[in-house]
C-alpha angles and dihedrals in degrees: 000000000000125000095260095051090047091056092047092050091047089051092050095045095047093045091049092051095045091051103039103038098059089046091051091048092051089051090052094247097119131237096275093061089044091057092047093050090049089053093050092050097050094036127108093264098057120021095353094213097148106028115215115013093206094091093052091042089065089061096035093056086067085076089064089047092055092044092055091046089056091046088051090055088060094052104095126153090252090054094047091050094046092048098035092121094049093045107035097024109034095025096048092045092051093049097047097042094045093047090048094047096047091043090050091052091049091049090049089057090058104265122144111268091243092050090047092052092049092050091048093053094045096047094043088073121091132205111271091187096052098038098050093042093048094045092047093052091051096045091245098116094093124066133036095318094049093043092050093047092048092049091052093047092048091051090048091051089051092046093057089072095065090038090064089056097039104044097065088056088066093063115138099156134065110275112271135198117287139058100178100240099092089228138078114258114233090219097044094109096048126098117272093255091052091050090050091051090048090052092049091048091052093049090048090050091054092049095044094042094048093050102040109018110028098050094054089051090051089050091051092051092044091053089053088053093222103151096181091052089050089056092044092052091048090056091043089055093052093046093047094050092046091050092048092052091048092052091058094045098257129125113276089213092056091049089054090048090053091049089052091051091052091053095041094100096043124110089241097063098103094043090051091050091050095047097046100038095085091054091049093055095048096044094043088054089053089048092054090049091052090048089055092045090049096057103121104224090179090068090044093051093045093057107009097158092049093049094046090048092050093047095048091041091051095048095044093047094047093045093049093049093046091049091051094047092047092051089048087057090053098254112152119260096249094048090044090054091049092051090045094054092044094052099041097102135078119261138244090247088064089073090055096041093047089054089049092051091051093047091048095047096249099119133025115248092241092056092045091050092051092047090048089057090047092053093046093050092045090052090050091050095049097081088048091050091048092048091052091045091051094047101043104026110026096034092055096043097077117215118012118259090252138359106214120204095210137059098243097204100044129049092295123251109307119225093212137019112207114202108198125023104204125123092299096045093048092059091050092048094049092050093049098045092046085060092052099256119142112239127187111201127202129188133167097208109093090189090057091046093051091051094047093047089057086063091051097258117143109225125164123220117235147098105273089201088076111094092205090057091048088051091051089049089057105265092148090061102031123097103211136030116202113200110204103148119140099233109085095201094047089048090057091048091047092052092049095046094044092050090053097043098038107028092170092063121100105222120208117180139191113234125205094212142338097286090048089050090055091050092050092051091050089050088059107269113155092210139006134198122199103228097225100033100085092040090052092049091049093050090047091053090049091051091050089056091051089051091058105275116137118243090253094050093046091049090050091049090053091049094049092048092048092050095049093045090053089051090051091047093055093043093055097043097091089056097046093109095048105074102190095042091045093052093048093047091046093053093048094044092047092052090049091048093050091052091050091047093052091047094048094045092048089054089047089052092051091049091050093048090050091049091050091049090052090049091052095046115104117254119241089259089055091052094057115103117250 
């Protein structure tokens, strides 16, 4: 593909997406179906504006690679344990039963048992890209249906790794052309044991590098505060891992998934998600367009009834099995139906695995080509099926079976997002977590994060002033944002931007001094706390005790001072921008406040002296003569 044709194809693909996706969204079909329709229209079998989609597919599949890297970032031990039933119970049951059922049908139609088993395993997989995107657009990703679907998809993604090793063992034909990776493996000519060793070495390199090499590099870049280099290195990491996996004959997408899993517990997880997310959305859209453009209508027109029967049979069989498995795991009927419809299609890994089966001599090319068309059409029909399900089933079902408060496959909805984890922020975080509130903490100082993580504190690296990072951290679901960053100007900008982007959030901010507190309130903060005020009041109370005040009198003095200062603070706020008027009013108000304080504390002293005198006076019994 030369430079000119690349530009023309980019123009056509982008224009098709920009035109078709908004129209599809307006019609209630969802963006995924819009991309697929755009691909069909510009593909070689309709308008033929881009010729063969295979060249662009090489680039577009990188969207799936990035998506699996982001999914890997979510796979933490705590998540696997929390979702163990959905992943290793529901997901494993769906995969095994579906593979057995599809394989049994293929065997009943006269295929070799090994071919039937390979077809069952390949078609048991569903499309992670389409399912998650479609559920997210329809607000169905949270709750029992979304959790079940995500657990099944995650298990399927994990299962593809052993499938790459197992499927070639089913070979009964001479090796054909293919392999599914669009590139020649460097170990393709080696014995099977050598290829296995190369694969293990590559996986070990990803695990070791991610744990001991990549994180120090991220720290080095973070200390330099070069945001664009951080993004560039994140993309470099994904590309490098994908290329390494490809060179040893493994799936690039699975390599990226493994890299994400290795980095899932790092302090850079949320920053990585935020930086890479825009690329994921754009490249996944391109992937869907190429899937639509790659639908082979020649195969469809040659045997339309067979293809329609296979597509409908596949989707009905997978949906029925998924519904039954979900009900067996005590998921409600409506949520079970939603998950069943969502997972009824073939998956994007089928394209890769079918190429592998042809290249390994497991399937004949004609069968693989027919199954490729079946998978592509089933993927294209999924958004339609979900739209119909939403309109005729969910819309008429009234309230959902449950309205969960948490996102079950992420960290759960945080109660508080804490921006800045210095001395001030640490006190706030400890007080909140000790009262069982979930706090997500963000800090831009990698040195501070390293030190705190040595003490077992979980802090995420990132600039909290970025709205996309706040969104990734859960700002759309959180209740309170605490702004405790060290830069006064950035704190004001953060308060203003957060109030505009997340109007439901209650924003509480740390102020450096009184003028800064006024600026934060004008920016939209619901509450401010001058960082040294309470400490000063506390020290003053302690000094009063050392000067002879009782604990009760010193505590009352602190309370009276705090109350009068708050009154003065509110009184002077309208004049904060008028320096001369503010100074004059402050002097007069402070003198008045000091007189009131002296008067009130003098009265408090008299009351305390009287109380002490009453306490020292003899009781009536003590006055009686002996």
